[in-house]
N, C-alpha and C positions, 0 to 999 in steps of 0.2 A: 779863498772860497767867496763866491758872490753872495752879497747880502740882499739881492733882489730876487723876486719870485719868477725866475726864468730857468728853463731847462731845455737841453737838446739831447735827443735820443742817440744811441750808438749808430755808427755808420759802417762798421766793419763788414757786415754781410750786405753785399750790394743789392740794389733793387732789381727785381725781375724786369727785363726789357723785352717783353714779348706780349702777345695777345692771348686771350682766353682760349680761343680755338687751337692755337699752337700748343698751349699748355696741356690741353686735353689729348692731343696727339702724343705728346711726350709721356703723359701718364699711361696711356694705352700701351706705349712701347716699353716703359719701365716696369709696370705692374700688371701686365697683360691678363693673367688669370686670377689676379687678386680681386677680392670682393670690393666693388665700388659703391653699389646702391642696394638697399633693401627698403622696399615700401611694403610694410607689414599688412596694411589694410587692403592692399591690392594683390598680395601673394606674389610679389615680384622680387627677383634677386638677379642683379647684373654684375658681371665682371667689368673691368675697365675696357677690355676689348669690345664686349657687348654694348657697353654704354656709348663708346666712340662710334661704333657702327650704327647704332640707333640714331645718334645725333646726325650722322651723315645723311640718313634717310629723310629725317625731318628738315634738315637744312635744304636738301634738294627739293623737297615739297614746297618749302617757302619760296624758293627761287622760281619754281614753276608757277606759283601764284602771282608772280610779278614782283616780289619783294626784292628791293635793291639796297645797296649800301646807304646808310643813313635814314632809311625809311623806319618809321616807328611802328613796332609790333607790340600790341598790348597782350598781357596775360592776366586773366581775372579768374582765379581758382584757388582753392585751398591747397594744402600740401599733397602732392602726388608726383609720380615719376614723370608724367607729361610736362609738368611745370619745369622740371630740371632739363628735360629735352629741349624745350623752347629757350631756356636760359642759354644753353650752350650752342644751339643751332643758330640763334640770332647772332651770337658773338662770332660764330664761324663765318657767317656771310657779311658781317659788318653792319647789319641793321641794328636799331637801337631798341632794347627791351624796355617796355613801359610796364612797371609793376602796379597792378591795380588792387587796392585793398579789398579782400573778400567781403568785408562788411559794408562796402559802399552801397548806397541806394541810387535811385534814378538820377537825382540832381547831381550827385557827386560823380558818378561814372560818366554822365554826359559831359560834365565840366572837364574831367581829366582826359577823356578821349579827344575832345575838341581843343583843349589847351595845347596839347603837343602834336595834334594832327595825326592820330593813329590811322594807318591805312589798312591794317589787319588786326583783328582781335581773336585771340584764342581764349575760349571761356568754358568753364564748367556749366552744366545745365542748371544746377541748383546747389545751394549750400545752406544747411540749417534752415532758417525761415525765408531765405532769399531765393526767389525764382528768377534766375538771371535772364532766361530767354524771354520771360514775360516782361521784364524791365526793359530789355533791348527792343522788344516789339513796341512797347509803349513810347519809347524815345522816337523810334522810327528813323528811316534813312534820311529824311529831310533835315533832321536836327543833328545828324552826324555826316556832314558833307565830305569829310576826308576818308571815311571808312568805306573800303571796297569790299572786304570779305570778313565774315565771321565764321570761325571754325569751332565746333563743339567737341569737347573731350568726351570720349566714351564710344561705344559701338553703335549707339542708336542713331537714327536719322531724324532730322527735325526740319520741317518745312521752312524755307528761307535761310537755312544755315548749312555750311558745308560740314560733312562728317570728318572725324579725325583721320580716317582713311585717306582723305584727299591730301593730307600732308605726308603720309607714310609711303614714300615713293622709293623706287630702286635708286640707290645712291649713285650720283655722278661724281665720283671722287676726283677725277681730273679737273672738272669745272670748279669744284669746291676748293681744291688746292690752288688753282689759278687765281681765284677770288681772294683767298686768304693772304697770299703774298703781297697784295696791294694794301692790306690793313696795317695800321700803326698803333703802338701802345697808347698814344695820346688821343686816339679817336674816342669820341663819345660812344658809349656802348650801353648805357642804362640810365633811365629816368626813374627816380623814386620819389613818390609824393610824401612829403613830410607827414607825420602821423596826425597832425592837427589837434594837439592838446591845447593850443592857444588860438585856433582860428582856422580859416580856410587853407587847404594844403597848397604847397608850392612844389614844383618839379625840380628836385635836385638832380643835375646832370653829371654823371660820373663816367670815367674812362676805364679802359682795360687796366691801365697803370694804377689807377686809384684802387680799384676793388681787388684785382688779382694780388697785388702786393699786401693789401690789408689782410686778406686771407692767409697769405704766406707767412707774414710775421706773427699773426695770431697762432697759426699752427706751430711755429717755432717756439713761441712763448709757453705753450702747454705741452711741448715736446711730442707732437703727434708723429706717428710712423705708420707704415702699412699694417702694423699689428693692431692699431687702434680702430674702435668703432664708435662713432659719434652719434648719440641719441639726440635727434633734432625735432623737438616738439614745438619750437618757435616757428612762426610763419615764414615761409620762403619769400613771400612778397616784400619782406623787410630785410634790411642789410644783415640782421642777426642770422636769419636762416640762409639766405643765398650767398652771403660773403663768409661770415665766420663759420658757417656750416659747410655749404657746398664748395666754396673756393679754398677753404682751409683743407678740406679733404683732397681736392684736386692737386694741391701743391705738396701734400705729404703722403698720398697714397692710402690714407685712412678711409674707412667706409662710411658712407652716409646712411643713417638708419632713421626712417620716418615711422614713428609709432602709430600715426593716424592722420587723417586729413586736417584735424584741429586738435588743440591741446586737450588731453584727457589724462588726468593723473594716474588712473588705473592702467591705461594703455602704456603709459611711460614706464611704469614698473614692470609690466609684462615684457616690454621690449628690451629693457635693461637685462632682465633675467634670461630671456630666450636667446638673445643675440650676443650676450656677454659684453655689453657696451662698457667701454672704458671711460668715456666722457659724456657728460650730460649738460645741456645748455637750457637756460631759462631766465626769465625775469623773476624778481623776488616773489611776486604773487604765485608764479608756477611752482616754485620750490616749496612755498608755504602749503600749497594744495597737495603736493606729493608727500610732504612730511605728515600731512593730516590723514593719509590713507591708512585705514586699519590693516590693509594687506601688507604694508611695509614690514611689519614685524615677522611675516612668514615668507617674504620674498628675498631671494638671493640677489643682493646688490654688491657682492664682494668684488666683482670685476671693476667697479667704478674707481677711477683714480683721480680724474681731473674733470674740468669743465669751465664753463664761463657763466657768471651771473652778471647781468647788465641790463640796461633799458630804463632803470630807475634806481634811486638809492636803495642799498641793501641794508635792512636792519641788522644790527650786530647779533641779536639773538638768533635770527635765521641763519646767518653765516655759520655760527657755532654749531647749530643743529645739522646743517649740511655736511660739515666736516665730521661730526660725531656720529650721526645716525645713518647717513648715506655713505660714509667712508670715503668721501671725496677729499682726501688729505692734501691734494695738490690743486684744489679748485681756485680759480682766479676771479678777480673782479675786473670788469672792463668798463671803460667809460668813453663815450663819443657821441656822435650824432650822425644822422643820415648824410648830412653835408660833408662829413669827413670819413666816409667809406666803410665802417663807421668809427672804428676805435682809434683813439690817439693816446690813451693811457691804459695800462693794464698791470695788475700785480703779477709778480713772478711766482712760479710754483714753489719756490723755496724761500719766499719772503717770510719774515717773522709773522707769526699768527696775528699779532696786534696790528700789523700793517694790512693784512689780508682781510681783517674785519673792520678796520677803521679808515682805510683809504681806498682810492681807485687805482693805486699804483703809480708808476713812473711813466714818463713819456715813451712812446713807441719808437722803434728805429726809424731813422730818417724823418723825424718830426720834431717840432719845437712847441713848447707851451710857455705861457706866461699868464700872470694874474695882473689885471690892470684896474685902476681906479676910475671914477667917473670922468676924469680928465684925460683918460687914455694912457697915463703914465704907468710904467711897471711898478708895482708896489713892493715894499720891503718883505722879506721872508715872514710868513705867519700872518700877514694882514689879508683880510677878506676882500675879494673884488671879483671882477668878471674873468672867467676862464677863456683864453684865446688860444688857438693853435694854427700852426702853419707847416707846410711841407707837401710831400707828394700826394697825401690823402685828401687834400681840400678839393672840393668839387670844382668843375668848370664854372658853374653858376646855376641860377634858377632859370629853367627853360623860358625863353621869351619874356624875361622880366628883369631887365638890367637895373631897374630902380631898386628892387628888393635885393638883387645881388650886391649892389653897391652898399646897401645898408648892412649886410651881413659880412662882407669881405672888404677890409680896408685897403687903402692904396699900397700898403706894404705886403699884402697877401695874407693877413691875419684873419682867420674866421672867428667872429665873435659869437659865442655860444648862447648868451643870455643866462648862463648858469653862474651862480655864486660859488667861489672856491677859495681854498687857501693852499699854499705850497710850503713844505718844510725845507729845512736845510739839506736834506738828503734827496729832495726832488719829488717826494710823495705828495700827491694831490688829494685833497679831501673836498668833495662836493657838499656845499652847505645849504643849497636851496636854488630856487629860481628867482631872478630879479623881479619878474612879474608876479611871483607867488608871495613875495614879501607882504606881510600885513602891517599896516600903520594904524595903530590903535591909540587914539588920543595923543599922537606925537611919538609914541614908542614904536621902534621897528621890531617886529616879531618875525622870526624865521621858522615856518612850519616844521621843517625837518627836526629841529631840536625837540619840539613838543611830541612829534610822532615817535621819535626814539624813546622818549620818556614813557609815553602811553604803552609801548610795547614791553615795558618791564612789568606790566600787570599780568599775572599768570593766566587770566582768562581772555586776554586780548590777542587775537591772531594777526590782525593787521589794522592799520589806522591811517587815515588821511585827515590832514588839518588844512583849513583854508579860511580866508576872510569872507565875511558877508557885510553888507552895508548896515550901518547903524547910525541913527540920527544924532546920538550923543557923542560917540567916539569916532565917528567916520567909518570905522570898521570894527567888527567884533570877531573873536576867535570861534570857529566852529569845528567840531571834530566828528567825523564819521568813523565808527569802529566796527569790526567784524569779530564776533566771539569765537573762541576755539570750539571745536566740535564737542558737544555734550555739556558745555559750560553754560551756567546761568549768569547773564550779565545785564545789568540795568544802567541807564544813564547816571543814576546816583552813585553807583559803584565807581564809575569813571571819575566823577567829580570828587569823591572822597580820596581817591588815589592821587589827585592832583593838589588838592588844597593843603597849604602848608609845606609843600614839597617843591613847588616851582613858583616863580614870581607870580603875584596875584593877577597881573595883567596878561599873563600867558595862559591862565586857567581858562579852558573853553567855556564860553557863555552858552553855547548851544551844542548839545551832544545828541547824536542819534546812533543807536545800535542797528546796523543794517546787515543784510545778507550778502550784498555785493556793492561795489563801487561802479560809477560810470567809468568805463575803460575804453581805450583804443584796442584794436585787435591784437596789438603787440604786448598788451598788458600794462600800458602806462595809464595811470589815473588821469582822468580828464577833470581837473579841478574846476575849470571854468563852467563845466556842465553841472557839476555837483553844487557849485555856488548858485547857478541859476535855479536849480531845482529847490535848494534850501531857501533861497530868498522868496520864491513863490509860495512855499509852505508857510514861511513866517508872515508874509503879507496876508495870506488867507486866514491865518490864525488871529491876526490883529483886527480883522473885519468884524 
């Protein structure tokens, strides 16, 4: 047995050597009248045959707009059936889908569209407080030189934009099949912008082989079949939704169920009960919100069996509640990043409970993982270092950014995550923090995850985020933002009393705020750099 923190996943089940469009044809053939897609907020239900036919119409419409192989087509919308049609239609004709964060504003969307040279954008008209059409008019065509056409989702007509009907054309099946045979699994098919928890987003460029296989092995890990229905409240623009949701369904025959255009815990519970969902996906903050719904006690969630919790570290207390109160006895924890399609580790449905609440599992099939020190050398079992992965799931690179690509992927093909982790003798990986999140207080290295886990043992704390803020004396001080459980009274002094004498003095938060929400990305990841900025501004103002 190796004494080093290195593991290689199983290879008995071969990689899928096909394109996404071909996989959809196969799905329509195998599960023709099986349920493929339910978009509850749109009142829409499609079988695999109906989905395949709808994709053909949209793919034909894209071709008639002049979209060619390798052209970049953007999608800027919340979860809806049209999003998925564009995902599969672009794959069918070999154009590259560019997923735009629904929360982007003017500067961000302008940057993203120009960075990758989008020629066509499919967009919602609005979402929450964002008026997409007003933003696009503000940018104007002069500042988007590559963009030829903008198509709006919905039945309405809008001056200067093409209606959705312009894409919904009679299918030219022969032309589509002819185009599809020229495509290859290693072709770039998707550009996903990193969530930006640490700065300006980069465009991770992914292939059919990357994301189709990641969906496939994820589906196998949680034992999805055509009898399953996946509740997908996570955003489609992110790998969690479009890969672990849509492509896991595509490769298993399970149905995709969208509870709404954005996450709403009440809508999630309604979808689970009405559709008999067997799997539920979410980041920890989403599960916390679902568990906090008073309606949970009267909602039938007995069909739930499995699911995936990923996107950020899962508190042990939350995991236990998901298993106990939601009945997700086979729930799994996944870990990865946009640049690796996304998952490279995942717990198994039959892993011991202590591994499913304490680790992010073992390495995925056809992937490798190792933990390295600052010198790049693989560390002994149990020592903390940077998590790295290699294999089919690693992206081609960041679009038009060879320098950033070289920083992330080394000469031997290892993707460096920036995450701190350990690996045990059985190959289970534990994520212990972010290298950049580490707080250095008076020469002491402090890992926020450890303090967050401790804070969550307080009965009135629902969620916690710990980060460093600048301090003249110590360089950095520990700051904690906490969210109280519904109906609970919680004061900063309560949090302080919970910590004193129970964790090392230098780990006790100097600054504590009880807040209603955290600064988050749309995928539910806490933006600690933004919370740090806000907190330092508050502290500076208070010192004046």
